[in-house]
N, C-alpha and C positions, 0 to 999 in steps of 0.2 A: 578291493571290491571293483575298482575301475577296470582292472585287468580282466577280471571275470566277466564283467559286463561286455567289454569289447570282444572277448572270446566267444561268448554266447551269441552275440550278434553276427560274428563272423561265421558261426556254424550254419546259420540259415543260408548263407551265400556259397558255402563250399560245394564243389562238385561232389556228387554222391559216390562215396567209396564203399567198398564191400569187403568183408572177410571171405576169402576164397574157399573153394570146395575141397580143400585137403588140409589135414592137420599139420600146422607148421612144425618144424623141428624145435625142440626145446631150446631156450636161450638162457644165458646166465643173467643174474641180477644186474650186472654192470654193463650189459649189452646196450648199445646206443638205441634210443627211441627218438623219432623225429619230434622236435619240441612242439610244433604246432599241433600234431595229433595228440600228444600227451596232455597239453594244456586244454585242448578242446574237450577231451574225454573227461578230464578231472572236473572242469567247470560244469559240464553238462550233467555229470553224474552226482555232483555234490548236492546234499539235501539242504537247500536254503531258500528263502523267500524269492530271491532274484531268479533262481533257476525255475521255480514254479511259475512265476509271473511271465518269464520269457517263453516258457513252454505253452502257456495259455495264449499268449500273443501270437505264437507261431500257428496254433490251431485256428484262431480267429482269422489270421491273415490268409491261411490256406483256403478256408471256406469262402472268404471274400474273393480271392483270386479265381476260385472255381466258378463262381457265379458270373464273373466277367469274361473269362477266357473262352475261346472257341472250343467246340467239342474235342475230346481227346482223339488222337490219331493212332490207329493200329500200326504197330511196328515202330513208332516213334515214342508214344506215351505208354503203350501197353502191348502185351503179347497175348493172343488168344490161346487158351489151353485146350487142345483137342479132347473132346469127351470129358471135360472137367466137371467135377462134382464138389459140392461143399464138403469140407473136412469133418465138421461136427456141429451142424446147425440144422434145426428143424425147418420144414417147408414153411414158406411165408415170411421168413426173415432173410435179411441180407447179411452175408458173412464177410468179415475182414479177417484174413489169416496173416499173421506175421511169422515168418521163419526167422529165427534169431539164434544167437549163441551167446551164452554168458561170457565166454572168453573173448568175444569179438569187440574191439574198442569202438567200432562204428555203431554197433547195436547199443552199447552203453551211452554213446553220445546222443543217439536218437531216442532212447528210452523215455526221458522226461516228456518229450512231445507226444510220444505214443501213449503215455499214461494220461496226459491231459486230454488227448483225443478220446481215449477209452472212457474217461469219466463223463464226457459230454455226449456220448452216443445216444441217439433216439431209441425208443423201444423196439423199432423194427430192424435194428442193426445189432449183430452179435459178433463180438471180437473173440478170436481164438489165437493164443500164442502156441507156436509149434517149434520145439527145439530142433535145430539142424544137427544131423548125425554124420559128421565128417570123419569119425574115428577118433582114437586117442582121447585127449581131454574133452573133446566135444561130446563124445558119447557118455563119458562119466557125468558131465554136467547135464546132459539130456536126461539121463536116468535119475539124477537128483531132482530135476524139475518134475518128473512124473511121480516120483516118490513123495515129494512135497505136496503135489496136487492130491494124491491119494490120502494124505494125512491132514488135509485141510490147512496147509501152511503157506500156500502161495501168496495170499494177500500180505502176509507179514514178511516174506522172504524174497520176493521177486526183485524188488528194487535193492534190497539189502545185499543180494548176491552180486549184482553189478558193482555196488559200492565196495564190497569186500575185495573184489578182484582188481578194480580199476582205480579206486581212490585210496582205500586203506592198505591195499596190497597184502592183506592177511591171508589171502589165497593166491596161488601162482597164476592161474589162468593160462595164457600162452607163454608165460615166462618159465614154465617148468611143467611138472606133471603131478598134480595133487592126487593122492591116493583116495579111493572110496572112503576109507576110514577118516581121512582128514576132512573130506567133504561132509561126511556124516557128523563130525564134531562141530562143524559150523552150524548145522541145523539144531544141535543141542541148545544153542543160545536162544532158540525160538520155541522151545518146548518139546522137541523130538527126543525120544530115547535113541541114542546113537546105534545101539544094536538092532533095534527094530527098523530104524531108517536104513541101515546098511542092508538088512535082509530084504527090505522093499526094493532098494536099488538093484539088487541081484535077482529079483523075482522074475518068473516067466511073464507075468502080466505087464511089468514095466518094459521088459525086453520086446514084447509084442507091440506095445505102444510106440516105442522108439523105432522099431522096424517100419511101422505104418507111417510114422513121420518121415522117415527116409524115403519111402516109396512115393509119398505125396510130393515131397520136394523135387524128387527126380522127375515126376510127371510134369511139374510146373515149369521145369527147364528143359523139357523134351525137344524144344526147337533148336537146341545146340548151344545156346548161351551158356557161359560158364556160371555154375551155381555160386551164389554168394549171399551173405547176409549183411544187413537186414533185407528181406524181400517180402513184398506184400501181394496177396492174391485176393481178388474180390469174387465172392460167390463160387469159388473153384474154377471160374471161367477166364479171368483176366489177371495176368501178372503185371504189376505196375513196373514201369521203367523209370523215366524221369532223369533229368540231367543234374538236378540239385536236390537237396533235402526238401526245400520249399516246393519245388516242382513235383516231387513224389507225393507229398500230402495234398497238393492241388488235384492231382490225378485221382487219388483215392476218393476224394470228395465227389469228383465228377462221375466216377464209375458207380459209386453208391447211388447217386441221384438217378443215373441212367437205369440201374437195376430196379430202383423203386418204381420208376415209371413203367417198366416192363411188367412188374408184378401187378400194378394197378390195372393195366390194360388187359391182362390175362384173367383177372378176377371176374367170376360170373356176376351178372347184375343181380342185385337183391330183388327177390320176388315181391310183387305188390301185396300189401297186407289185405287179408280177406275182410270183407265187410261184416260187421257184427249184426245180429238180428235187430238190435235197437236202431242201428244206422239204416238198415233196409226199411224198417217201419217208418222212419222219419222222412223217407223220400216222398216227394209229391206224387 
């Protein structure tokens, strides 16, 4: 337990790493994995009270840091996306998009804090998870995400998928190439019919959603930065940078507050209420 606690605290101080914009070559089960990365991922992905408590503490600390820090700086803290639009959020709400990959160890490490943030979002903020489509296993898991969404399974399977790949290793992730059939078999554990799930993964509707996700992420990195996950975009306009994981969540908070202020200033003033006949009659 002490080792897990130290690992989780270390996670908050680590420089922000990212899974890159190409599908890595498959590796064998006995390939070397950096011990620090493996330990961090396992500790952060494990379902236990310590993980949940640390994730909530991370979210609280990020909000407090955002309130005290100077305004975020373009180019250092965030990148402005030319002609950026929200991915899937109605007008009047502030969108947080996370581009992620189930196979990405850094996404698995950050997921507990993302989940804690998502659970505490105010009503005017809408969170959207968008799978990165870098080809190979990334695309298969992106299709699985949208198939699970269509079947109403995401609430039960999102964290479980990270755990299956990075903790239990019942699925290969980047250590190999899970077939669509093997991925569908995983969702059977959560109530899906494997044949129906496989059909949904291979459907035109899911392919269209994954292609839209790919186009959206490409636009978010149009400035020439290398695409990587996890990546966060606020209201389709600002891609978060940050030097550490803590820094990244601090910037997310600041950009949400900034967008809220802009929405408030742009809202039309409420019209004065019309006087009622009784009120008119009561005037001297």
